[in-house]
MOPAC internal coordinates of N, CA, C and O (Angstrom, degrees):
PM7 1SCF
backbone

  N    0.0000 0     0.00 0     0.00 0    0    0    0
  C    1.4581 1     0.00 0     0.00 0    1    0    0
  C    1.5212 1   109.07 1     0.00 0    2    1    0
  O    1.2310 1   120.26 1   -39.70 1    3    2    1
  N    1.3111 1   117.11 1   140.30 1    3    2    1
  C    1.4606 1   123.31 1  -178.33 1    5    3    2
  C    1.5329 1   109.10 1   -79.70 1    6    5    3
  O    1.2310 1   120.49 1   -46.62 1    7    6    5
  N    1.3138 1   116.67 1   133.38 1    7    6    5
  C    1.4718 1   121.35 1  -179.32 1    9    7    6
  C    1.5192 1   109.94 1  -104.01 1   10    9    7
  O    1.2310 1   120.84 1   -62.63 1   11   10    9
  N    1.3316 1   116.00 1   117.37 1   11   10    9
  C    1.4524 1   120.89 1   179.50 1   13   11   10
  C    1.5262 1   111.93 1   -77.36 1   14   13   11
  O    1.2310 1   119.68 1   152.86 1   15   14   13
  N    1.2992 1   118.22 1   -27.14 1   15   14   13
  C    1.4580 1   120.69 1  -175.80 1   17   15   14
  C    1.4971 1   112.18 1   -62.69 1   18   17   15
  O    1.2310 1   119.13 1   144.42 1   19   18   17
  N    1.3366 1   119.26 1   -35.58 1   19   18   17
  C    1.4575 1   119.14 1  -179.38 1   21   19   18
  C    1.5272 1   111.08 1   -69.84 1   22   21   19
  O    1.2310 1   119.80 1   145.45 1   23   22   21
  N    1.3074 1   117.98 1   -34.55 1   23   22   21
  C    1.4666 1   120.08 1   178.36 1   25   23   22
  C    1.5170 1   110.15 1   -72.20 1   26   25   23
  O    1.2310 1   119.99 1   137.51 1   27   26   25
  N    1.3042 1   117.62 1   -42.49 1   27   26   25
  C    1.4681 1   120.38 1   179.85 1   29   27   26
  C    1.5003 1   111.51 1   -66.46 1   30   29   27
  O    1.2310 1   119.52 1   139.37 1   31   30   29
  N    1.2887 1   118.52 1   -40.63 1   31   30   29
  C    1.4753 1   121.19 1   179.92 1   33   31   30
  C    1.5074 1   112.56 1   -64.75 1   34   33   31
  O    1.2310 1   118.97 1   147.81 1   35   34   33
  N    1.3043 1   119.58 1   -32.19 1   35   34   33
  C    1.4617 1   120.06 1   179.45 1   37   35   34
  C    1.5259 1   111.07 1   -83.42 1   38   37   35
  O    1.2310 1   119.15 1   162.46 1   39   38   37
  N    1.3200 1   119.23 1   -17.54 1   39   38   37
  C    1.4665 1   121.15 1  -178.56 1   41   39   38
  C    1.5111 1   112.73 1   -86.82 1   42   41   39
  O    1.2310 1   119.53 1   163.31 1   43   42   41
  N    1.3122 1   118.50 1   -16.69 1   43   42   41
  C    1.4641 1   121.47 1  -178.03 1   45   43   42
  C    1.5216 1   109.40 1   -89.02 1   46   45   43
  O    1.2310 1   120.27 1   -60.99 1   47   46   45
  N    1.3334 1   117.08 1   119.01 1   47   46   45
  C    1.4654 1   117.93 1   178.94 1   49   47   46
  C    1.5375 1   111.85 1   -75.33 1   50   49   47
  O    1.2310 1   120.83 1   -23.72 1   51   50   49
  N    1.2864 1   116.01 1   156.28 1   51   50   49
  C    1.4673 1   118.93 1   176.00 1   53   51   50
  C    1.5278 1   108.89 1   -77.08 1   54   53   51
  O    1.2310 1   121.16 1   -36.12 1   55   54   53
  N    1.3188 1   115.38 1   143.88 1   55   54   53
  C    1.4435 1   120.77 1  -179.18 1   57   55   54
  C    1.5232 1   109.53 1  -108.00 1   58   57   55
  O    1.2310 1   120.85 1   -20.79 1   59   58   57
  N    1.3263 1   115.99 1   159.21 1   59   58   57
  C    1.4341 1   121.92 1  -178.52 1   61   59   58
  C    1.5384 1   109.98 1   -73.80 1   62   61   59
  O    1.2310 1   120.63 1   -33.04 1   63   62   61
  N    1.3014 1   116.41 1   146.96 1   63   62   61
  C    1.4708 1   119.65 1   175.47 1   65   63   62
  C    1.5224 1   109.35 1   -81.43 1   66   65   63
  O    1.2310 1   121.24 1   -25.66 1   67   66   65
  N    1.3247 1   115.24 1   154.34 1   67   66   65
  C    1.4473 1   121.53 1  -179.25 1   69   67   66
  C    1.5176 1   109.76 1   -67.55 1   70   69   67
  O    1.2310 1   120.43 1   -52.40 1   71   70   69
  N    1.3208 1   116.78 1   127.60 1   71   70   69
  C    1.4805 1   121.65 1   175.81 1   73   71   70
  C    1.5320 1   108.49 1  -146.07 1   74   73   71
  O    1.2310 1   120.27 1     4.52 1   75   74   73
  N    1.3134 1   117.09 1  -175.48 1   75   74   73
  C    1.4518 1   120.31 1  -176.24 1   77   75   74
  C    1.5418 1   112.63 1   -66.31 1   78   77   75
  O    1.2310 1   119.85 1   147.96 1   79   78   77
  N    1.3160 1   117.90 1   -32.04 1   79   78   77
  C    1.4682 1   120.00 1   177.99 1   81   79   78
  C    1.5132 1   111.72 1   -68.26 1   82   81   79
  O    1.2310 1   120.77 1   141.09 1   83   82   81
  N    1.3255 1   116.13 1   -38.91 1   83   82   81
  C    1.4800 1   120.43 1   176.89 1   85   83   82
  C    1.5284 1   108.85 1   -65.93 1   86   85   83
  O    1.2310 1   119.84 1   137.43 1   87   86   85
  N    1.3102 1   117.92 1   -42.57 1   87   86   85
  C    1.4803 1   121.30 1  -179.63 1   89   87   86
  C    1.5257 1   110.32 1   -63.34 1   90   89   87
  O    1.2310 1   120.64 1   136.30 1   91   90   89
  N    1.3163 1   116.39 1   -43.70 1   91   90   89
  C    1.4842 1   121.07 1   179.89 1   93   91   90
  C    1.5225 1   109.82 1   -63.81 1   94   93   91
  O    1.2310 1   120.03 1   139.32 1   95   94   93
  N    1.3119 1   117.54 1   -40.68 1   95   94   93
  C    1.4592 1   120.46 1   178.80 1   97   95   94
  C    1.5143 1   111.56 1   -63.51 1   98   97   95
  O    1.2310 1   120.00 1   138.58 1   99   98   97
  N    1.3212 1   117.61 1   -41.42 1   99   98   97
  C    1.4708 1   121.89 1   178.65 1  101   99   98
  C    1.5338 1   110.47 1   -66.74 1  102  101   99
  O    1.2310 1   120.08 1   140.48 1  103  102  101
  N    1.3102 1   117.46 1   -39.52 1  103  102  101
  C    1.4706 1   120.28 1   178.50 1  105  103  102
  C    1.5383 1   110.37 1   -64.13 1  106  105  103
  O    1.2310 1   120.50 1   134.68 1  107  106  105
  N    1.3123 1   116.64 1   -45.32 1  107  106  105
  C    1.4817 1   120.39 1   179.14 1  109  107  106
  C    1.5179 1   110.90 1   -62.21 1  110  109  107
  O    1.2310 1   119.80 1   139.38 1  111  110  109
  N    1.3266 1   117.99 1   -40.62 1  111  110  109
  C    1.4476 1   120.84 1   179.42 1  113  111  110
  C    1.5450 1   110.98 1   -64.71 1  114  113  111
  O    1.2310 1   120.56 1   142.32 1  115  114  113
  N    1.3188 1   116.54 1   -37.68 1  115  114  113
  C    1.4750 1   119.42 1   178.36 1  117  115  114
  C    1.5234 1   111.18 1   -69.70 1  118  117  115
  O    1.2310 1   119.81 1   141.26 1  119  118  117
  N    1.3145 1   117.96 1   -38.74 1  119  118  117
  C    1.4587 1   120.61 1   176.98 1  121  119  118
  C    1.5106 1   111.65 1   -63.77 1  122  121  119
  O    1.2310 1   120.64 1   138.01 1  123  122  121
  N    1.3342 1   116.39 1   -41.99 1  123  122  121
  C    1.4619 1   120.47 1   176.70 1  125  123  122
  C    1.5312 1   110.43 1   -61.90 1  126  125  123
  O    1.2310 1   120.06 1   136.73 1  127  126  125
  N    1.3535 1   117.49 1   -43.27 1  127  126  125
  C    1.4545 1   120.24 1  -179.64 1  129  127  126
  C    1.5445 1   111.01 1   -65.94 1  130  129  127
  O    1.2310 1   119.84 1   142.34 1  131  130  129
  N    1.3217 1   117.91 1   -37.66 1  131  130  129
  C    1.4601 1   120.30 1   177.55 1  133  131  130
  C    1.5301 1   109.90 1   -65.67 1  134  133  131
  O    1.2310 1   120.29 1   140.28 1  135  134  133
  N    1.3309 1   117.06 1   -39.72 1  135  134  133
  C    1.4652 1   119.29 1   178.05 1  137  135  134
  C    1.5366 1   111.43 1   -65.38 1  138  137  135
  O    1.2310 1   120.55 1   137.97 1  139  138  137
  N    1.3400 1   116.55 1   -42.03 1  139  138  137
  C    1.4636 1   120.25 1   177.20 1  141  139  138
  C    1.5272 1   109.70 1   -61.76 1  142  141  139
  O    1.2310 1   120.02 1   136.24 1  143  142  141
  N    1.3192 1   117.56 1   -43.76 1  143  142  141
  C    1.4548 1   121.71 1  -178.83 1  145  143  142
  C    1.5313 1   111.88 1   -66.22 1  146  145  143
  O    1.2310 1   120.33 1   144.23 1  147  146  145
  N    1.3111 1   116.97 1   -35.77 1  147  146  145
  C    1.4508 1   121.00 1  -179.23 1  149  147  146
  C    1.5298 1   111.56 1   -62.13 1  150  149  147
  O    1.2310 1   120.77 1   145.69 1  151  150  149
  N    1.3285 1   116.13 1   -34.31 1  151  150  149
  C    1.4689 1   120.09 1  -177.73 1  153  151  150
  C    1.5330 1   113.12 1   -95.31 1  154  153  151
  O    1.2310 1   119.27 1   167.67 1  155  154  153
  N    1.3047 1   118.99 1   -12.33 1  155  154  153
  C    1.4809 1   119.64 1  -175.60 1  157  155  154
  C    1.5155 1   113.92 1  -114.22 1  158  157  155
  O    1.2310 1   119.00 1   159.93 1  159  158  157
  N    1.3118 1   119.50 1   -20.07 1  159  158  157
  C    1.4795 1   120.05 1   179.64 1  161  159  158
  C    1.5270 1   107.51 1   -78.42 1  162  161  159
  O    1.2310 1   120.83 1   -49.44 1  163  162  161
  N    1.3243 1   116.01 1   130.56 1  163  162  161
  C    1.4635 1   120.78 1  -174.39 1  165  163  162
  C    1.5286 1   111.67 1   -64.91 1  166  165  163
  O    1.2310 1   119.90 1   134.97 1  167  166  165
  N    1.3172 1   117.79 1   -45.03 1  167  166  165
  C    1.4776 1   121.68 1   179.47 1  169  167  166
  C    1.5216 1   108.68 1  -125.47 1  170  169  167
  O    1.2310 1   119.61 1  -100.30 1  171  170  169
  N    1.3239 1   118.35 1    79.70 1  171  170  169
  C    1.4735 1   119.89 1  -175.60 1  173  171  170
  C    1.5335 1   113.81 1   -70.47 1  174  173  171
  O    1.2310 1   119.83 1   160.40 1  175  174  173
  N    1.3151 1   117.93 1   -19.60 1  175  174  173
  C    1.4620 1   119.21 1  -177.87 1  177  175  174
  C    1.5172 1   112.36 1   -97.23 1  178  177  175
  O    1.2310 1   119.44 1  -170.78 1  179  178  177
  N    1.3192 1   118.67 1     9.22 1  179  178  177
  C    1.4661 1   121.06 1  -179.31 1  181  179  178
  C    1.5396 1   109.96 1   -73.15 1  182  181  179
  O    1.2310 1   121.46 1   -22.90 1  183  182  181
  N    1.3213 1   114.81 1   157.10 1  183  182  181
  C    1.4420 1   119.17 1   176.82 1  185  183  182
  C    1.5141 1   113.12 1    86.88 1  186  185  183
  O    1.2310 1   119.51 1     7.31 1  187  186  185
  N    1.3134 1   118.55 1  -172.69 1  187  186  185
  C    1.4639 1   119.44 1   179.26 1  189  187  186
  C    1.5180 1   110.86 1   -64.81 1  190  189  187
  O    1.2310 1   121.21 1   -40.19 1  191  190  189
  N    1.3165 1   115.28 1   139.81 1  191  190  189
  C    1.4553 1   120.92 1  -179.44 1  193  191  190
  C    1.5171 1   111.93 1   -82.45 1  194  193  191
  O    1.2310 1   120.84 1   -23.71 1  195  194  193
  N    1.2972 1   115.99 1   156.29 1  195  194  193
  C    1.4691 1   121.86 1   176.05 1  197  195  194
  C    1.5197 1   108.92 1   -80.81 1  198  197  195
  O    1.2310 1   119.52 1   -18.70 1  199  198  197
  N    1.3289 1   118.51 1   161.30 1  199  198  197
  C    1.4651 1   120.59 1  -179.45 1  201  199  198
  C    1.5496 1   113.10 1   -59.60 1  202  201  199
  O    1.2310 1   119.64 1   144.09 1  203  202  201
  N    1.3255 1   118.30 1   -35.91 1  203  202  201
  C    1.4619 1   119.74 1   175.07 1  205  203  202
  C    1.5413 1   107.82 1  -130.77 1  206  205  203
  O    1.2310 1   120.55 1   -94.39 1  207  206  205
  N    1.3296 1   116.55 1    85.61 1  207  206  205
  C    1.4631 1   120.22 1  -174.51 1  209  207  206
  C    1.5253 1   113.20 1   -64.61 1  210  209  207
  O    1.2310 1   119.23 1   154.83 1  211  210  209
  N    1.3239 1   119.08 1   -25.17 1  211  210  209
  C    1.4625 1   120.66 1  -179.74 1  213  211  210
  C    1.5348 1   111.57 1   -65.70 1  214  213  211
  O    1.2310 1   120.84 1   153.26 1  215  214  213
  N    1.3245 1   115.99 1   -26.74 1  215  214  213
  C    1.4573 1   120.14 1  -179.51 1  217  215  214
  C    1.5422 1   111.32 1   -66.84 1  218  217  215
  O    1.2310 1   120.61 1   148.95 1  219  218  217
  N    1.3218 1   116.45 1   -31.05 1  219  218  217
  C    1.4785 1   121.44 1  -179.48 1  221  219  218
  C    1.5076 1   112.63 1  -110.69 1  222  221  219
  O    1.2310 1   119.68 1  -154.39 1  223  222  221
  N    1.3155 1   118.22 1    25.61 1  223  222  221
  C    1.4534 1   122.70 1   175.48 1  225  223  222
  C    1.5198 1   113.04 1    70.67 1  226  225  223
  O    1.2310 1   119.37 1  -151.92 1  227  226  225
  N    1.3165 1   118.80 1    28.08 1  227  226  225
  C    1.4515 1   121.92 1   177.13 1  229  227  226
  C    1.5069 1   113.98 1    80.73 1  230  229  227
  O    1.2310 1   119.78 1  -167.28 1  231  230  229
  N    1.3210 1   118.03 1    12.72 1  231  230  229
  C    1.4655 1   121.20 1  -179.83 1  233  231  230
  C    1.5290 1   110.51 1   -74.53 1  234  233  231
  O    1.2310 1   121.09 1   -32.12 1  235  234  233
  N    1.3254 1   115.53 1   147.88 1  235  234  233
  C    1.4428 1   120.93 1   173.92 1  237  235  234
  C    1.5317 1   110.24 1   -85.02 1  238  237  235
  O    1.2310 1   121.33 1    -5.50 1  239  238  237
  N    1.3149 1   115.06 1   174.50 1  239  238  237
  C    1.4565 1   121.09 1  -179.21 1  241  239  238
  C    1.5211 1   112.91 1   -60.89 1  242  241  239
  O    1.2310 1   118.85 1   135.41 1  243  242  241
  N    1.3396 1   119.81 1   -44.59 1  243  242  241
  C    1.4785 1   119.47 1  -179.72 1  245  243  242
  C    1.5273 1   112.22 1   -62.78 1  246  245  243
  O    1.2310 1   120.04 1   140.30 1  247  246  245
  N    1.3245 1   117.53 1   -39.70 1  247  246  245
  C    1.4746 1   120.64 1   179.09 1  249  247  246
  C    1.5097 1   110.93 1   -67.36 1  250  249  247
  O    1.2310 1   120.11 1   139.45 1  251  250  249
  N    1.3274 1   117.40 1   -40.55 1  251  250  249
  C    1.4649 1   119.98 1   177.72 1  253  251  250
  C    1.5145 1   111.70 1   -65.47 1  254  253  251
  O    1.2310 1   120.19 1   137.91 1  255  254  253
  N    1.3319 1   117.25 1   -42.09 1  255  254  253
  C    1.4722 1   120.62 1   178.47 1  257  255  254
  C    1.5129 1   109.73 1   -63.44 1  258  257  255
  O    1.2310 1   119.72 1   138.27 1  259  258  257
  N    1.3129 1   118.14 1   -41.73 1  259  258  257
  C    1.4716 1   121.30 1   179.13 1  261  259  258
  C    1.5075 1   112.18 1   -64.25 1  262  261  259
  O    1.2310 1   120.49 1   134.60 1  263  262  261
  N    1.3258 1   116.67 1   -45.40 1  263  262  261
  C    1.4584 1   119.02 1  -177.23 1  265  263  262
  C    1.5303 1   113.16 1   -70.46 1  266  265  263
  O    1.2310 1   120.28 1   141.51 1  267  266  265
  N    1.3163 1   117.06 1   -38.49 1  267  266  265
  C    1.4752 1   118.91 1   178.05 1  269  267  266
  C    1.5524 1   111.19 1   -71.16 1  270  269  267
  O    1.2310 1   120.63 1   149.75 1  271  270  269
  N    1.3252 1   116.39 1   -30.25 1  271  270  269
  C    1.4716 1   118.52 1   172.89 1  273  271  270
  C    1.5165 1   110.99 1   -63.66 1  274  273  271
  O    1.2310 1   120.95 1   135.06 1  275  274  273
  N    1.3284 1   115.79 1   -44.94 1  275  274  273
  C    1.4647 1   121.19 1   175.71 1  277  275  274
  C    1.5169 1   110.32 1   -61.87 1  278  277  275
  O    1.2310 1   120.77 1   139.08 1  279  278  277
  N    1.3189 1   116.14 1   -40.92 1  279  278  277
  C    1.4686 1   121.01 1   179.60 1  281  279  278
  C    1.5368 1   112.21 1   -61.47 1  282  281  279
  O    1.2310 1   121.02 1   140.69 1  283  282  281
  N    1.3214 1   115.65 1   -39.31 1  283  282  281
  C    1.4668 1   118.48 1   178.34 1  285  283  282
  C    1.5310 1   111.39 1   -70.21 1  286  285  283
  O    1.2310 1   119.94 1   143.47 1  287  286  285
  N    1.3158 1   117.71 1   -36.53 1  287  286  285
  C    1.4764 1   119.98 1   176.19 1  289  287  286
  C    1.5307 1   110.03 1   -64.69 1  290  289  287
  O    1.2310 1   120.30 1   134.32 1  291  290  289
  N    1.3192 1   117.04 1   -45.68 1  291  290  289
  C    1.4634 1   120.77 1   176.34 1  293  291  290
  C    1.5225 1   110.21 1   -61.60 1  294  293  291
  O    1.2310 1   120.56 1   135.51 1  295  294  293
  N    1.3301 1   116.53 1   -44.49 1  295  294  293
  C    1.4530 1   121.28 1  -178.55 1  297  295  294
  C    1.5171 1   113.49 1   -61.53 1  298  297  295
  O    1.2310 1   119.85 1   138.93 1  299  298  297
  N    1.3187 1   117.90 1   -41.07 1  299  298  297
  C    1.4443 1   120.42 1   177.46 1  301  299  298
  C    1.5225 1   111.58 1   -61.62 1  302  301  299
  O    1.2310 1   121.02 1   135.95 1  303  302  301
  N    1.3193 1   115.66 1   -44.05 1  303  302  301
  C    1.4677 1   120.11 1   178.31 1  305  303  302
  C    1.5234 1   111.79 1   -63.37 1  306  305  303
  O    1.2310 1   120.53 1   136.00 1  307  306  305
  N    1.3310 1   116.58 1   -44.00 1  307  306  305
  C    1.4704 1   120.59 1  -179.59 1  309  307  306
  C    1.5260 1   110.48 1   -65.14 1  310  309  307
  O    1.2310 1   120.78 1   134.25 1  311  310  309
  N    1.3249 1   116.11 1   -45.75 1  311  310  309
  C    1.4824 1   119.58 1  -178.57 1  313  311  310
  C    1.5134 1   111.41 1   -63.36 1  314  313  311
  O    1.2310 1   120.26 1   133.80 1  315  314  313
  N    1.3300 1   117.11 1   -46.20 1  315  314  313
  C    1.4677 1   120.02 1   178.05 1  317  315  314
  C    1.5217 1   111.79 1   -63.80 1  318  317  315
  O    1.2310 1   120.55 1   140.62 1  319  318  317
  N    1.3287 1   116.55 1   -39.38 1  319  318  317
  C    1.4749 1   119.79 1   179.69 1  321  319  318
  C    1.5333 1   111.20 1   -67.46 1  322  321  319
  O    1.2310 1   120.03 1   134.76 1  323  322  321
  N    1.3222 1   117.55 1   -45.24 1  323  322  321
  C    1.4527 1   120.86 1   179.97 1  325  323  322
  C    1.5242 1   111.42 1   -67.85 1  326  325  323
  O    1.2310 1   120.13 1   144.93 1  327  326  325
  N    1.3254 1   117.35 1   -35.07 1  327  326  325
  C    1.4525 1   121.57 1   176.30 1  329  327  326
  C    1.5298 1   111.15 1   -65.27 1  330  329  327
  O    1.2310 1   121.67 1   139.04 1  331  330  329
  N    1.3353 1   114.41 1   -40.96 1  331  330  329
  C    1.4569 1   119.78 1   178.82 1  333  331  330
  C    1.5268 1   111.78 1   -64.90 1  334  333  331
  O    1.2310 1   120.89 1   144.57 1  335  334  333
  N    1.3342 1   115.91 1   -35.43 1  335  334  333
  C    1.4732 1   120.72 1   176.94 1  337  335  334
  C    1.5105 1   112.48 1   -76.66 1  338  337  335
  O    1.2310 1   120.08 1   165.16 1  339  338  337
  N    1.3227 1   117.45 1   -14.84 1  339  338  337
  C    1.4449 1   121.59 1  -178.15 1  341  339  338
  C    1.5265 1   113.63 1    87.27 1  342  341  339
  O    1.2310 1   120.21 1  -166.84 1  343  342  341
  N    1.3242 1   117.20 1    13.16 1  343  342  341
  C    1.4530 1   120.86 1  -177.86 1  345  343  342
  C    1.5329 1   113.03 1   -84.01 1  346  345  343
  O    1.2310 1   120.37 1   161.85 1  347  346  345
  N    1.3101 1   116.90 1   -18.15 1  347  346  345
  C    1.4791 1   119.92 1   177.77 1  349  347  346
  C    1.4963 1   109.97 1  -107.11 1  350  349  347
  O    1.2310 1   120.10 1   180.00 1  351  350  349

């Protein structure tokens, strides 16, 4: 009988463990995404406001949620890419 588990186990690459460099990379990617969103979202202050809007440049909750979601997507790609290169 053919065993799928041996093929699947060899096809999955090992991933980097969470450490301070990975955390710093994710934070930087989120800050970059927030900065990009601040200048490209047409109405960044629309929707419910955050408790301290000055901390996030006057952005509303929907804009912050969108930019940090983008930041996490960028961060995952950057972390996996840097880990694959051996830089993390």
